[in-house]
ZADO-1210 file (C-alpha; in nm, 4 decimals, padded with zeros to 6 digits):
<atoms>
<atom x="03.7159" y="-08.7214" z="10.5100" code="MET" pos="1"/>
<atom x="03.3401" y="-08.7184" z="10.4510" code="ILE" pos="2"/>
<atom x="03.0928" y="-08.5101" z="10.6524" code="ILE" pos="3"/>
<atom x="02.7285" y="-08.6143" z="10.6332" code="VAL" pos="4"/>
<atom x="02.4387" y="-08.3815" z="10.7158" code="ALA" pos="5"/>
<atom x="02.0988" y="-08.5456" z="10.7845" code="THR" pos="6"/>
<atom x="01.7523" y="-08.4413" z="10.6742" code="GLN" pos="7"/>
<atom x="01.6640" y="-08.3540" z="11.0338" code="SER" pos="8"/>
<atom x="01.8577" y="-08.0256" z="11.0138" code="LEU" pos="9"/>
<atom x="01.6507" y="-07.7096" z="11.0408" code="ASN" pos="10"/>
<atom x="01.6989" y="-07.4953" z="10.7265" code="PRO" pos="11"/>
<atom x="01.7802" y="-07.1828" z="10.9263" code="GLY" pos="12"/>
<atom x="02.0364" y="-07.3429" z="11.1528" code="CYS" pos="13"/>
<atom x="02.4087" y="-07.3856" z="11.1171" code="ASP" pos="14"/>
<atom x="02.4473" y="-07.6769" z="10.8701" code="PRO" pos="15"/>
<atom x="02.6923" y="-07.8478" z="11.1035" code="TYR" pos="16"/>
<atom x="02.4707" y="-07.8216" z="11.4116" code="LEU" pos="17"/>
<atom x="02.3686" y="-08.1879" z="11.4117" code="ASN" pos="18"/>
<atom x="02.6308" y="-08.3194" z="11.1716" code="ALA" pos="19"/>
<atom x="02.8162" y="-08.6427" z="11.2258" code="ASN" pos="20"/>
<atom x="03.1238" y="-08.5317" z="11.4263" code="ASP" pos="21"/>
<atom x="03.3157" y="-08.8542" z="11.3637" code="THR" pos="22"/>
<atom x="03.5483" y="-08.8305" z="11.0615" code="PRO" pos="23"/>
<atom x="03.4731" y="-09.0855" z="10.7904" code="ILE" pos="24"/>
<atom x="03.7854" y="-09.1401" z="10.5839" code="VAL" pos="25"/>
<atom x="03.7806" y="-09.2846" z="10.2322" code="TYR" pos="26"/>
<atom x="04.0285" y="-09.3179" z="09.9479" code="LYS" pos="27"/>
<atom x="03.8578" y="-09.1468" z="09.6500" code="PRO" pos="28"/>
<atom x="03.8759" y="-09.2859" z="09.2961" code="LEU" pos="29"/>
<atom x="03.7408" y="-09.0886" z="09.0004" code="PHE" pos="30"/>
<atom x="03.5899" y="-09.2255" z="08.6800" code="PHE" pos="31"/>
<atom x="03.4608" y="-09.0663" z="08.3604" code="SER" pos="32"/>
<atom x="03.1766" y="-09.2354" z="08.1726" code="THR" pos="33"/>
<atom x="03.1645" y="-08.9921" z="07.8793" code="THR" pos="34"/>
<atom x="03.1315" y="-09.1790" z="07.5489" code="ASN" pos="35"/>
<atom x="03.4156" y="-09.1081" z="07.3094" code="GLY" pos="36"/>
<atom x="03.6387" y="-08.9571" z="07.5749" code="SER" pos="37"/>
<atom x="03.9969" y="-09.0834" z="07.5925" code="ALA" pos="38"/>
<atom x="03.9686" y="-09.0650" z="07.9697" code="GLN" pos="39"/>
<atom x="03.6545" y="-09.2791" z="07.9911" code="ALA" pos="40"/>
<atom x="03.7381" y="-09.6176" z="08.1390" code="VAL" pos="41"/>
<atom x="03.3882" y="-09.7451" z="08.2177" code="VAL" pos="42"/>
<atom x="03.0313" y="-09.7082" z="08.0945" code="THR" pos="43"/>
<atom x="02.7624" y="-09.5577" z="08.3135" code="GLU" pos="44"/>
<atom x="02.5875" y="-09.8961" z="08.3263" code="GLU" pos="45"/>
<atom x="02.9114" y="-10.0675" z="08.4243" code="GLY" pos="46"/>
<atom x="02.9802" y="-09.8199" z="08.7023" code="PHE" pos="47"/>
<atom x="02.6319" y="-09.8510" z="08.8492" code="GLU" pos="48"/>
<atom x="02.6182" y="-10.2300" z="08.8224" code="SER" pos="49"/>
<atom x="02.5594" y="-10.4013" z="09.1562" code="GLN" pos="50"/>
<atom x="02.8423" y="-10.6398" z="09.0652" code="LEU" pos="51"/>
<atom x="03.1028" y="-10.3611" z="09.0724" code="ASN" pos="52"/>
<atom x="03.1665" y="-10.3088" z="09.4415" code="ILE" pos="53"/>
<atom x="03.4182" y="-10.0640" z="09.5895" code="PRO" pos="54"/>
<atom x="03.6658" y="-10.2431" z="09.8210" code="PRO" pos="55"/>
<atom x="03.6749" y="-10.1454" z="10.1868" code="SER" pos="56"/>
<atom x="03.7897" y="-09.7882" z="10.2358" code="GLY" pos="57"/>
<atom x="03.7179" y="-09.6711" z="09.8815" code="GLN" pos="58"/>
<atom x="03.4766" y="-09.4081" z="09.7497" code="ALA" pos="59"/>
<atom x="03.4078" y="-09.4063" z="09.3746" code="TRP" pos="60"/>
<atom x="03.3009" y="-09.0865" z="09.1943" code="PHE" pos="61"/>
<atom x="03.1507" y="-09.1124" z="08.8455" code="SER" pos="62"/>
<atom x="03.1309" y="-08.8068" z="08.6199" code="SER" pos="63"/>
<atom x="03.0062" y="-08.7443" z="08.2675" code="THR" pos="64"/>
<atom x="03.0402" y="-08.4592" z="08.0205" code="GLN" pos="65"/>
<atom x="02.7260" y="-08.2436" z="08.0229" code="THR" pos="66"/>
<atom x="02.8547" y="-07.9134" z="07.8742" code="ASN" pos="67"/>
<atom x="02.6487" y="-07.7332" z="08.1402" code="GLN" pos="68"/>
<atom x="02.7413" y="-07.3650" z="08.1268" code="GLY" pos="69"/>
<atom x="03.0507" y="-07.4272" z="07.9150" code="LEU" pos="70"/>
<atom x="03.1654" y="-07.6755" z="07.6510" code="ALA" pos="71"/>
<atom x="03.3543" y="-07.9687" z="07.7991" code="GLY" pos="72"/>
<atom x="03.2133" y="-07.9363" z="08.1513" code="ILE" pos="73"/>
<atom x="03.1998" y="-08.2624" z="08.3495" code="GLN" pos="74"/>
<atom x="02.9635" y="-08.3210" z="08.6413" code="GLN" pos="75"/>
<atom x="02.9406" y="-08.5940" z="08.9040" code="ILE" pos="76"/>
<atom x="02.6395" y="-08.8180" z="08.8375" code="GLN" pos="77"/>
<atom x="02.6791" y="-09.0892" z="09.1021" code="SER" pos="78"/>
<atom x="02.8973" y="-09.1917" z="09.3965" code="ILE" pos="79"/>
<atom x="02.9613" y="-09.5367" z="09.5404" code="LYS" pos="80"/>
<atom x="03.0763" y="-09.5845" z="09.8984" code="LEU" pos="81"/>
<atom x="03.2006" y="-09.9053" z="10.0570" code="SER" pos="82"/>
<atom x="03.0261" y="-10.0125" z="10.3765" code="GLN" pos="83"/>
<atom x="03.3613" y="-09.9691" z="10.5605" code="LEU" pos="84"/>
<atom x="03.5910" y="-09.6662" z="10.5592" code="ASP" pos="85"/>
<atom x="03.9719" y="-09.6956" z="10.5669" code="VAL" pos="86"/>
<atom x="03.9741" y="-09.7376" z="10.9451" code="THR" pos="87"/>
<atom x="03.7336" y="-10.0327" z="10.9233" code="GLY" pos="88"/>
<atom x="03.4439" y="-09.8313" z="11.0674" code="THR" pos="89"/>
<atom x="03.1076" y="-09.9486" z="10.9360" code="GLU" pos="90"/>
<atom x="02.9204" y="-09.6424" z="10.8136" code="VAL" pos="91"/>
<atom x="02.6709" y="-09.7702" z="10.5608" code="ILE" pos="92"/>
<atom x="02.3792" y="-09.7711" z="10.8079" code="ASN" pos="93"/>
<atom x="02.4243" y="-09.3949" z="10.8557" code="TYR" pos="94"/>
<atom x="02.3993" y="-09.3232" z="10.4827" code="LEU" pos="95"/>
<atom x="02.0384" y="-09.4135" z="10.4087" code="ASP" pos="96"/>
<atom x="01.8564" y="-09.0883" z="10.4933" code="ASP" pos="97"/>
<atom x="02.0764" y="-08.7863" z="10.4253" code="PHE" pos="98"/>
<atom x="02.0549" y="-08.5139" z="10.1599" code="GLU" pos="99"/>
<atom x="02.3965" y="-08.3495" z="10.1738" code="ASN" pos="100"/>
<atom x="02.7297" y="-08.5251" z="10.1312" code="LEU" pos="101"/>
<atom x="03.0264" y="-08.3033" z="10.2192" code="ARG" pos="102"/>
<atom x="03.3716" y="-08.4195" z="10.1189" code="VAL" pos="103"/>
<atom x="03.6981" y="-08.2504" z="10.2134" code="ILE" pos="104"/>
<atom x="03.9263" y="-08.2287" z="09.9092" code="PHE" pos="105"/>
<atom x="04.2205" y="-08.0049" z="10.0129" code="PRO" pos="106"/>
<atom x="04.2741" y="-07.8817" z="09.6559" code="ASP" pos="107"/>
<atom x="03.9088" y="-07.7970" z="09.5771" code="ALA" pos="108"/>
<atom x="03.8415" y="-07.4334" z="09.4818" code="VAL" pos="109"/>
<atom x="03.5042" y="-07.3449" z="09.6322" code="LEU" pos="110"/>
<atom x="03.2911" y="-07.0280" z="09.6692" code="PRO" pos="111"/>
<atom x="03.2924" y="-06.8265" z="09.9910" code="TYR" pos="112"/>
<atom x="03.6072" y="-07.0044" z="10.1191" code="ASN" pos="113"/>
<atom x="03.4151" y="-07.3091" z="10.2395" code="VAL" pos="114"/>
<atom x="03.6330" y="-07.6122" z="10.3121" code="SER" pos="115"/>
<atom x="03.4068" y="-07.9031" z="10.2145" code="ALA" pos="116"/>
<atom x="03.2747" y="-07.9885" z="09.8681" code="THR" pos="117"/>
<atom x="02.8989" y="-08.0381" z="09.8840" code="GLU" pos="118"/>
<atom x="02.7053" y="-08.2910" z="09.6767" code="TYR" pos="119"/>
<atom x="02.3237" y="-08.2887" z="09.6981" code="ILE" pos="120"/>
<atom x="02.1890" y="-08.6436" z="09.7036" code="ILE" pos="121"/>
<atom x="01.8728" y="-08.7023" z="09.4993" code="THR" pos="122"/>
<atom x="01.8492" y="-09.0798" z="09.5313" code="GLY" pos="123"/>
<atom x="02.0225" y="-09.3845" z="09.6731" code="ARG" pos="124"/>
<atom x="02.0320" y="-09.7619" z="09.6498" code="THR" pos="125"/>
<atom x="02.1552" y="-09.9431" z="09.9580" code="LEU" pos="126"/>
<atom x="02.3171" y="-10.2863" z="09.9271" code="TYR" pos="127"/>
<atom x="02.4640" y="-10.5138" z="10.1927" code="ALA" pos="128"/>
<atom x="02.8227" y="-10.4110" z="10.1173" code="ASP" pos="129"/>
<atom x="02.7989" y="-10.0667" z="09.9536" code="HIS" pos="130"/>
<atom x="02.5700" y="-09.7798" z="09.8654" code="ILE" pos="131"/>
<atom x="02.5254" y="-09.5899" z="09.5381" code="ILE" pos="132"/>
<atom x="02.4193" y="-09.2257" z="09.5542" code="LEU" pos="133"/>
<atom x="02.2640" y="-09.0197" z="09.2742" code="GLN" pos="134"/>
<atom x="02.3902" y="-08.6612" z="09.2704" code="VAL" pos="135"/>
<atom x="02.2122" y="-08.3402" z="09.1674" code="SER" pos="136"/>
<atom x="02.3734" y="-08.1546" z="08.8765" code="GLN" pos="137"/>
<atom x="02.2053" y="-07.8221" z="08.9574" code="THR" pos="138"/>
<atom x="02.2980" y="-07.7779" z="09.3250" code="GLU" pos="139"/>
<atom x="02.5901" y="-07.7910" z="09.5657" code="GLY" pos="140"/>
<atom x="02.9393" y="-07.7700" z="09.4175" code="ASN" pos="141"/>
<atom x="02.8497" y="-07.9823" z="09.1169" code="ASN" pos="142"/>
<atom x="02.7712" y="-07.7213" z="08.8513" code="PHE" pos="143"/>
<atom x="02.9469" y="-07.4448" z="08.6589" code="TYR" pos="144"/>
<atom x="02.8774" y="-07.1108" z="08.8228" code="GLN" pos="145"/>
<atom x="02.9943" y="-06.7515" z="08.8035" code="VAL" pos="146"/>
<atom x="02.9801" y="-06.5494" z="09.1246" code="ILE" pos="147"/>
<atom x="03.0048" y="-06.1726" z="09.1100" code="GLY" pos="148"/>
<atom x="02.9854" y="-05.9347" z="08.8168" code="GLU" pos="149"/>
<atom x="03.2276" y="-05.7900" z="08.5652" code="GLY" pos="150"/>
<atom x="03.6027" y="-05.8022" z="08.6325" code="PRO" pos="151"/>
<atom x="03.5386" y="-05.9019" z="08.9940" code="ALA" pos="152"/>
<atom x="03.3475" y="-06.2180" z="08.8978" code="SER" pos="153"/>
<atom x="03.4906" y="-06.5595" z="08.9762" code="THR" pos="154"/>
<atom x="03.4263" y="-06.8855" z="08.7908" code="ILE" pos="155"/>
<atom x="03.3811" y="-07.2065" z="08.9883" code="TYR" pos="156"/>
<atom x="03.3824" y="-07.5458" z="08.8218" code="PHE" pos="157"/>
<atom x="03.2124" y="-07.8683" z="08.9349" code="PRO" pos="158"/>
<atom x="03.4415" y="-08.0727" z="09.1607" code="ILE" pos="159"/>
<atom x="03.4905" y="-08.3975" z="08.9694" code="THR" pos="160"/>
<atom x="03.8472" y="-08.4887" z="09.0677" code="SER" pos="161"/>
<atom x="04.1261" y="-08.4229" z="09.3158" code="SER" pos="162"/>
<atom x="04.5023" y="-08.4640" z="09.3362" code="VAL" pos="163"/>
<atom x="04.4284" y="-08.6689" z="09.6476" code="ASN" pos="164"/>
<atom x="04.2390" y="-08.9273" z="09.4433" code="GLY" pos="165"/>
<atom x="04.3163" y="-09.1839" z="09.1770" code="GLY" pos="166"/>
<atom x="04.1479" y="-09.3932" z="08.9112" code="SER" pos="167"/>
<atom x="04.1301" y="-09.7482" z="08.7781" code="MET" pos="168"/>
<atom x="04.1551" y="-09.8973" z="08.4295" code="ASN" pos="169"/>
<atom x="03.8141" y="-10.0465" z="08.3571" code="TRP" pos="170"/>
<atom x="03.8607" y="-10.0076" z="07.9819" code="SER" pos="171"/>
<atom x="04.0428" y="-10.3413" z="07.9506" code="LEU" pos="172"/>
<atom x="03.8706" y="-10.6509" z="07.8143" code="ARG" pos="173"/>
<atom x="04.0797" y="-10.9629" z="07.7565" code="ALA" pos="174"/>
<atom x="03.9979" y="-11.3279" z="07.6920" code="ARG" pos="175"/>
<atom x="04.2002" y="-11.6476" z="07.6788" code="THR" pos="176"/>
<atom x="04.1337" y="-12.0015" z="07.5625" code="ASN" pos="177"/>
<atom x="04.4816" y="-12.1252" z="07.6465" code="TYR" pos="178"/>
<atom x="04.5283" y="-12.4348" z="07.8626" code="ASN" pos="179"/>
<atom x="04.8774" y="-12.5719" z="07.9239" code="THR" pos="180"/>
<atom x="04.9141" y="-12.8817" z="07.7031" code="PRO" pos="181"/>
<atom x="05.0262" y="-13.2314" z="07.8092" code="PHE" pos="182"/>
<atom x="05.2754" y="-13.2519" z="07.5224" code="SER" pos="183"/>
<atom x="05.5195" y="-13.0201" z="07.3487" code="GLY" pos="184"/>
<atom x="05.7743" y="-12.7621" z="07.4650" code="VAL" pos="185"/>
<atom x="05.5701" y="-12.6237" z="07.7552" code="SER" pos="186"/>
<atom x="05.3919" y="-12.9481" z="07.8488" code="SER" pos="187"/>
<atom x="05.2893" y="-13.0479" z="08.2009" code="VAL" pos="188"/>
<atom x="05.1509" y="-13.3553" z="08.3685" code="ASN" pos="189"/>
<atom x="04.8598" y="-13.3883" z="08.6078" code="SER" pos="190"/>
<atom x="05.0890" y="-13.3478" z="08.9117" code="GLU" pos="191"/>
<atom x="05.2794" y="-13.0392" z="08.7915" code="SER" pos="192"/>
<atom x="05.2891" y="-12.7424" z="09.0285" code="VAL" pos="193"/>
<atom x="05.0350" y="-12.4689" z="08.9663" code="ASP" pos="194"/>
<atom x="05.2997" y="-12.2057" z="08.8803" code="THR" pos="195"/>
<atom x="05.3848" y="-12.4084" z="08.5666" code="LEU" pos="196"/>
<atom x="05.0345" y="-12.4391" z="08.4279" code="GLN" pos="197"/>
<atom x="04.7223" y="-12.2498" z="08.3327" code="GLN" pos="198"/>
<atom x="04.3678" y="-12.3829" z="08.3185" code="GLY" pos="199"/>
<atom x="04.4660" y="-12.7374" z="08.4167" code="VAL" pos="200"/>
<atom x="04.3321" y="-12.8442" z="08.7553" code="CYS" pos="201"/>
<atom x="04.3749" y="-13.2226" z="08.7470" code="LEU" pos="202"/>
<atom x="04.6150" y="-13.2851" z="09.0337" code="ASN" pos="203"/>
<atom x="04.4532" y="-13.5583" z="09.2460" code="THR" pos="204"/>
<atom x="04.7220" y="-13.5072" z="09.5117" code="GLN" pos="205"/>
<atom x="04.5969" y="-13.1575" z="09.5922" code="GLN" pos="206"/>
<atom x="04.2632" y="-13.0644" z="09.7480" code="SER" pos="207"/>
<atom x="04.3052" y="-12.6997" z="09.6401" code="ILE" pos="208"/>
<atom x="04.4670" y="-12.5651" z="09.3227" code="GLN" pos="209"/>
<atom x="04.5357" y="-12.1975" z="09.2548" code="GLU" pos="210"/>
<atom x="04.6744" y="-12.0764" z="08.9221" code="GLN" pos="211"/>
<atom x="04.7580" y="-11.7431" z="08.7618" code="ASN" pos="212"/>
<atom x="04.6594" y="-11.6834" z="08.4006" code="PHE" pos="213"/>
<atom x="04.9852" y="-11.5762" z="08.2366" code="PHE" pos="214"/>
<atom x="04.8911" y="-11.6027" z="07.8664" code="TYR" pos="215"/>
<atom x="04.5942" y="-11.4285" z="07.7017" code="TRP" pos="216"/>
<atom x="04.5531" y="-11.5502" z="07.3437" code="ASP" pos="217"/>
<atom x="04.1959" y="-11.4370" z="07.2750" code="GLY" pos="218"/>
<atom x="04.0122" y="-11.1152" z="07.1974" code="GLU" pos="219"/>
<atom x="04.1602" y="-10.8028" z="07.3550" code="LYS" pos="220"/>
<atom x="04.0313" y="-10.4456" z="07.3890" code="GLN" pos="221"/>
<atom x="04.2877" y="-10.2198" z="07.5539" code="ASP" pos="222"/>
<atom x="04.2187" y="-09.8525" z="07.4888" code="ALA" pos="223"/>
<atom x="04.5104" y="-09.7388" z="07.7056" code="LEU" pos="224"/>
<atom x="04.7566" y="-09.9917" z="07.5620" code="GLY" pos="225"/>
<atom x="04.8992" y="-10.1085" z="07.8951" code="PHE" pos="226"/>
<atom x="04.8083" y="-10.4773" z="07.8926" code="PHE" pos="227"/>
<atom x="05.0779" y="-10.7414" z="07.8315" code="ASN" pos="228"/>
<atom x="04.9178" y="-11.0552" z="07.6829" code="THR" pos="229"/>
<atom x="05.2092" y="-11.2722" z="07.7954" code="GLY" pos="230"/>
<atom x="05.3437" y="-11.5867" z="07.6306" code="SER" pos="231"/>
<atom x="05.2765" y="-11.9573" z="07.6572" code="ASN" pos="232"/>
<atom x="05.6528" y="-11.9979" z="07.7175" code="LEU" pos="233"/>
<atom x="05.6669" y="-11.7506" z="08.0105" code="ILE" pos="234"/>
<atom x="05.4903" y="-11.9306" z="08.2941" code="THR" pos="235"/>
<atom x="05.4062" y="-11.7921" z="08.6359" code="THR" pos="236"/>
<atom x="05.7124" y="-11.9719" z="08.7680" code="ASN" pos="237"/>
<atom x="05.9370" y="-11.7830" z="08.5247" code="LYS" pos="238"/>
<atom x="05.7661" y="-11.4523" z="08.6041" code="ILE" pos="239"/>
<atom x="05.8328" y="-11.5030" z="08.9757" code="PHE" pos="240"/>
<atom x="06.1953" y="-11.5885" z="08.8940" code="TYR" pos="241"/>
<atom x="06.2423" y="-11.2749" z="08.6835" code="ILE" pos="242"/>
<atom x="06.0900" y="-11.0554" z="08.9548" code="ILE" pos="243"/>
<atom x="06.3154" y="-11.2184" z="09.2146" code="GLY" pos="244"/>
<atom x="06.6267" y="-11.1475" z="09.0041" code="LYS" pos="245"/>
<atom x="06.5337" y="-10.7783" z="08.9776" code="ARG" pos="246"/>
<atom x="06.5171" y="-10.7268" z="09.3533" code="LYS" pos="247"/>
</atoms>
């Protein structure tokens, strides 16, 4: 749930006085862009690229290691929001003039028992299908801080993740040059069904062809080691058959 406060709020008033009272619900995904980190799955440039668009209902949070206040500290640097929340409500037009983004993470540990994590927005770029927000690293709940003195002091860390969120593997890069041949063990002909072939769209009897790429024989970068490159002998048809047998 995201609560947005607009710039029209008077500084001395209750911060929720004119706040949007309609819940905006997103599924949060968290990414680290710290170079050399085993948890980094995307570069900062890749995250902020206009070509990387959060699907409907998703909010993407990008953090980087800054060591602010303590070695190893991560801080949110930017946030991407889809134009639609999980209910299909279009919210992007309400996100072009606010300063404070408040997000309810049930597991967040925050000062003064507040319930919503606050990110101070310092800049934004609005696109037709999403918005990217730049986040302050010196304000809100996005910096390492110690409140109180001596034994009674309490440490609060920047909120860069949540058990209610997830992540995606953007560290994978794979290429393939494989096209199903017209001769040999795994050969096809121009009228073979698409589940038997890869990269061969020559069926004159079909106006539309749709094929899965089941064999990746080219360069591969897989930092997490999860990617299966497949085999030229295990076609999509065989994969579907194996999955069907397991059910």
